[in-house]
C-alpha positions in Angstrom: 0.0 0.0 0.0 1.6 3.3 -1.0 2.4 5.6 1.9 0.4 8.5 0.5 -2.8 6.5 1.4 -1.9 7.3 5.0 -3.1 10.9 4.3 -6.6 9.7 5.1 -5.7 8.7 8.7 -2.5 10.5 9.7 -2.3 13.4 12.1 -1.3 16.9 10.9 2.3 17.8 10.0 3.9 20.8 11.7 2.9 22.9 8.7 -0.7 21.8 8.7 -0.8 22.3 12.5 0.3 25.9 12.0 -2.5 26.4 9.4 -5.0 25.0 11.9 -4.2 27.4 14.8 -6.1 30.4 13.4 -9.1 28.2 12.8 -9.0 26.9 16.3 -8.5 30.3 18.0 -11.3 31.9 16.0 -13.8 29.1 16.2 -17.0 29.8 18.2 -16.2 26.9 20.5 -12.8 28.2 21.5 -13.8 31.1 23.8 -16.4 29.2 25.9 -13.9 26.3 26.5 -11.1 28.7 27.5 -13.5 30.7 29.8 -14.3 27.4 31.6 -10.7 26.5 32.1 -8.7 29.7 32.6 -8.6 33.2 34.0 -8.5 36.1 31.6 -4.7 36.5 32.1 -4.1 32.8 31.6 -6.3 32.8 28.4 -4.3 35.7 26.9 -1.0 34.1 27.7 -2.0 30.7 26.3 -3.5 32.1 23.1 -0.4 34.3 22.5 1.8 31.3 23.0 -0.2 28.9 20.8 -0.3 31.5 17.9 3.5 31.3 17.9 3.6 27.5 17.8 5.8 26.1 15.0 5.7 22.4 15.8 3.4 19.8 17.2 5.7 19.7 20.3 5.1 23.4 20.7 1.3 23.0 20.4 1.1 20.2 22.9 3.4 22.0 25.4 1.8 25.5 25.1 -1.8 24.6 24.5 -2.8 21.0 25.1 -0.8 20.4 28.4 -2.3 23.6 30.1 -5.8 22.6 28.9 -5.6 19.0 30.2 -3.9 20.1 33.4 -6.7 22.6 34.0 -9.4 20.1 33.3 -7.9 17.7 35.9 -7.4 20.5 38.4 -11.1 21.7 38.1 -12.8 18.3 37.9 -10.6 15.8 39.9 -9.3 15.6 43.4 -6.0 14.3 42.3 -4.4 12.6 39.2 -1.7 10.1 40.1 0.3 7.7 38.1 2.6 4.7 38.5 4.9 2.5 36.5 6.5 5.3 34.3 9.8 3.5 34.9 8.5 0.6 32.8 8.8 2.7 29.6 12.0 2.1 27.7 13.1 5.5 26.4 15.0 3.9 23.5 12.2 1.6 22.3 8.9 2.5 20.8 5.8 0.9 22.4 2.2 0.2 21.7 0.3 1.5 24.8 -2.7 -0.7 25.0 -5.2 1.1 27.2 -8.5 0.4 28.8 -11.1 2.9 27.7 -13.2 4.8 30.2 -13.5 8.3 28.7 -13.5 9.3 25.0 -10.9 12.0 25.1 -9.4 12.1 28.6 -7.8 8.6 28.9 -5.2 9.3 26.3 -5.0 13.0 27.2 -4.1 12.2 30.8 -1.5 9.7 29.6 0.1 12.3 27.4 0.0 14.8 30.3 1.9 12.5 32.6 4.5 11.6 29.9 5.2 15.2 29.0 5.5 16.1 32.7 7.9 13.2 33.1 10.1 14.5 30.3 8.9 11.8 27.8 7.5 12.3 24.3 3.8 11.4 24.3 2.6 8.7 21.9 0.5 9.2 18.8 -3.1 8.2 19.6 -6.1 6.7 17.9 -9.6 8.0 17.7 -12.7 7.0 15.8 -13.8 8.9 12.7 -17.2 9.3 14.4 -15.6 11.8 16.8 -14.6 14.2 14.0 -17.9 16.0 14.4 -16.6 19.5 13.6 -13.6 21.3 12.0 -12.7 22.5 15.5 -12.6 19.0 16.9 -10.7 17.7 13.8 -8.1 20.5 14.2 -7.6 19.8 17.9 -7.3 16.1 17.4 -5.0 16.1 14.4 -2.8 18.8 16.0 -2.4 16.4 18.9 -1.1 13.4 16.8 -4.5 11.7 16.5 -4.7 8.8 14.0 -8.2 8.4 12.5 -9.8 5.0 12.7 -12.6 4.2 10.2 -14.8 1.3 11.3 -17.9 1.6 9.0 -18.4 0.6 5.4 -18.8 -2.5 3.3 -16.8 -5.6 4.3 -14.3 -4.8 1.6 -13.9 -1.2 2.9 -13.6 -2.4 6.5 -10.8 -4.8 5.5 -9.0 -2.1 3.5 -9.3 0.4 6.4 -8.0 -2.2 8.8 -5.0 -3.0 6.6 -4.2 0.7 6.2 -4.4 1.4 9.9 -2.3 -1.7 10.7 0.4 -0.9 8.3 0.5 2.7 9.5 0.8 1.8 13.2 3.4 -1.0 12.6 5.4 1.4 10.4 5.3 4.0 13.2 6.5 1.6 15.8 9.1 -0.4 13.8 10.4 2.2 11.3 9.7 5.7 12.7 10.4 4.6 16.3 7.2 6.3 17.5 5.0 5.0 20.3 1.3 4.7 19.8 -1.7 4.5 22.1 -4.8 2.5 21.2 -7.9 1.6 23.2 -8.5 -2.1 23.9 -12.1 -1.8 22.7 -13.9 0.0 19.9 -15.9 2.2 22.4 -15.7 3.1 26.0 -16.2 0.4 28.6 -19.8 0.9 29.6 -20.0 -1.8 32.3 -16.6 -1.5 33.9 -15.4 -4.9 32.8 -12.3 -3.8 30.8 -11.8 -6.6 28.3 -9.7 -6.6 25.2 -11.6 -7.0 21.9 -9.5 -9.6 20.0 -10.5 -8.0 16.7 -8.3 -5.0 17.6 -5.3 -7.3 18.1 -6.1 -9.0 14.8 -6.2 -5.6 13.1 -2.8 -4.6 14.6 -1.0 -7.7 13.2 -2.7 -7.7 9.8 0.4 -6.1 8.3 3.0 -7.6 10.7 5.1 -10.7 10.5 3.3 -13.8 9.1 4.2 -15.5 12.4 1.4 -14.1 14.5 3.3 -14.5 17.8 6.3 -12.6 16.4 3.9 -9.9 15.0 2.6 -9.4 18.5 6.1 -9.3 20.0 7.1 -6.6 17.4 4.5 -4.3 18.9 6.3 -4.1 22.2 2.9 -3.8 24.1 2.6 -2.1 27.4 -0.9 -2.3 29.0 -2.0 1.1 30.3 -4.8 1.1 32.9 -6.8 4.2 34.0 -9.3 4.3 36.8 -11.7 7.1 37.8 -13.2 7.2 41.3 -16.4 8.7 39.7 -17.1 7.2 36.3 -17.0 9.8 33.5 -20.5 10.1 31.9 -21.8 7.3 34.1 -25.4 8.1 33.4 -24.9 8.0 29.7 -23.1 4.7 29.9 -25.9 3.1 32.0 -28.5 4.4 29.5 -26.6 2.8 26.6 -26.3 -0.6 28.4 -29.9 -0.5 29.4 -31.2 0.4 26.0 -28.9 -2.1 24.3 -30.5 -4.9 26.4 -34.0 -3.8 25.2 -33.3 -3.2 21.5 -30.5 -2.4 19.0 -28.9 0.8 20.4 -28.7 3.8 18.1 -26.7 6.8 19.1 -28.2 10.3 19.3 -26.8 12.7 16.7 -24.8 14.7 19.3 -24.1 11.9 21.7 -20.3 11.7 21.0 -19.9 15.4 21.3 -21.9 15.4 24.6 -19.8 12.6 25.9 -16.6 14.5 25.1 -17.9 17.6 26.9 -19.3 15.6 29.8 -16.0 13.8 30.3 -14.2 17.2 30.4 -16.7 19.0 32.8 -18.0 16.3 35.2 -16.4 15.7 38.6 -14.3 12.6 38.6 -12.9 12.3 42.2 -9.5 10.7 42.1 -7.9 9.4 38.8 -5.0 7.0 38.6 -3.1 5.8 35.5 -0.8 2.8 35.6 1.9 2.2 33.0 2.1 -1.6 33.1 5.2 -3.7 32.5 6.0 -4.7 28.9 4.4 -8.1 28.2 6.8 -9.6 25.7 8.1 -12.0 28.2 4.5 -13.2 28.8 3.7 -13.4 25.1 6.8 -15.4 24.5 5.3 -18.1 26.7 2.3 -18.6 24.4 2.5 -22.0 22.6 3.5 -21.1 19.0 1.8 -24.3 17.7 -1.6 -22.9 18.5 -3.8 -21.7 15.7 -3.6 -18.0 14.9 -6.9 -17.2 16.5 -6.0 -19.1 19.6 -2.7 -17.1 19.9 -4.6 -13.9 19.6 -7.1 -15.1 22.3 -4.2 -16.0 24.6 -2.6 -12.5 24.1 -6.0 -10.9 24.9 -6.2 -12.9 28.1 -2.7 -11.8 29.1 -3.5 -8.1 28.6 -6.8 -8.5 30.5 -5.0 -10.1 33.4 -2.4 -7.3 33.5 -5.2 -4.6 33.2 -7.3 -6.1 36.0 -4.2 -6.5 38.3 -3.0 -2.9 37.7 -6.4 -1.3 38.1 -6.5 1.0 41.1 -9.7 0.4 43.1 -11.5 3.3 44.8 -13.9 3.4 47.8 -16.8 3.6 45.2 -15.7 0.3 43.7 -15.6 -1.5 47.0 -18.9 -0.1 48.2 -20.7 -1.1 44.9 -19.4 -4.7 45.3 -20.6 -5.0 48.9 -24.0 -3.6 48.0 -24.5 -6.0 45.2 -23.2 -8.9 47.2 -25.0 -7.8 50.3 -21.8 -8.2 52.2 -19.4 -6.2 54.3 -16.2 -7.8 52.9 -14.6 -4.5 52.0 -16.3 -2.2 54.5 -12.9 -0.9 55.7 -12.4 0.8 52.4 -15.4 3.1 52.4 -17.6 5.2 54.7 -21.0 7.0 54.9 -19.6 9.8 52.8 -18.8 7.3 50.0 -22.4 5.9 50.2 -23.9 9.4 49.9 -21.6 10.4 47.1 -22.2 7.3 45.0 -26.0 7.4 45.6 -26.0 11.0 44.5 -24.2 9.9 41.3 -26.8 7.2 40.8 -29.6 9.7 41.0 -28.0 11.5 38.1 -28.7 8.3 36.0 -32.5 8.9 36.4 -32.0 12.4 34.9 -30.5 10.8 31.8 -33.1 8.1 31.4 -36.6 7.5 32.9 -37.4 3.8 33.0 -37.0 0.8 35.3 -35.2 2.4 38.3 -34.4 -0.8 40.0 -32.7 -2.2 36.8 -30.9 1.1 36.2 -29.7 1.2 39.7 -28.4 -2.4 39.4 -26.5 -1.5 36.1 -25.1 1.6 37.8 -23.6 -0.2 40.8 -22.5 -3.1 38.6 -20.4 -0.7 36.5 -18.6 0.3 39.7 -18.4 -3.2 41.1 -17.0 -5.0 38.0 -13.3 -3.9 38.6 -13.6 -5.6 42.0 -15.1 -8.7 40.5 -12.2 -8.7 38.0 -9.7 -8.7 40.7 -11.5 -11.3 42.8 -11.8 -13.6 39.7 -8.1 -13.1 38.8 -7.0 -13.9 42.4 -5.7 -10.4 43.0 -7.9 -9.8 46.1 
């Protein structure tokens, strides 16, 4: 596949980023966003700096980093991280992340890496999120790779081949790290499981030896956890409606999810950079069928994700409520109960239906990370 086909999915070049800055600054969405995040003096300083940006590095340092930091400061009690020492500064990696928020998961990862003196990875987002020129400019100026999932079977295969080739080329030839979500959409039920189809896509253009193709990606699982689930009410609504009938997104749902993820309170946030898993992938029996190798790789990533997930009082409480137990009562208090129940009440503002079922789905979303750890023998 000729490299110019990558134009459909690649991020902006430095020159294209420079051309996008006036569009970003003069877009009608720019001022309200900046008003929410910054003081007048801060807005003026950031706008002045970003108008001078010559490279993607400049843009991310002078605009993106202050914005993400401000979002975290305004909507989270704290944002911690661990495992940064697992990143080999010489090698390029595929950061395989669980997916809880449309835009913040990868943004927070990038923030921690920049603050730690590391180059942030290029990142993937679905074409469905490119809902306006403003969003496109922000994404592509932040090294976003566009993922196309719709179309005929032939188009889907072609898009998968293109994306696979591009990501593999970045990692092996360009020595650039890449972040990709482990599922095609956000985790709606808190279970955090790898979709094998994503691993299959990633190795489409790799070595014919499936095991070696997986090893060439230098995968590091990245696990993010929020004390208060971003857009929890919208997630519960989607799970509930999906159980009743085929779920169809509202026209502005993706945009509302992005904005909700930015603006809603999140409590504490923790991101863990896991250990590289090549030593675990190497233990997979190479005589297995290709699909079986992929399935085993998915299980390895799931296990690492569940082990590395930081549990919060809200998770422990939800588990005990569903199990009618007091197993983890030392990890939460009355304040946790009030906070989580208030969050649950917000679900009923998003969807009016069977409250008992909606409540169960809400608490299950918070409890599933605990079930994952219990099942995996980590608790």
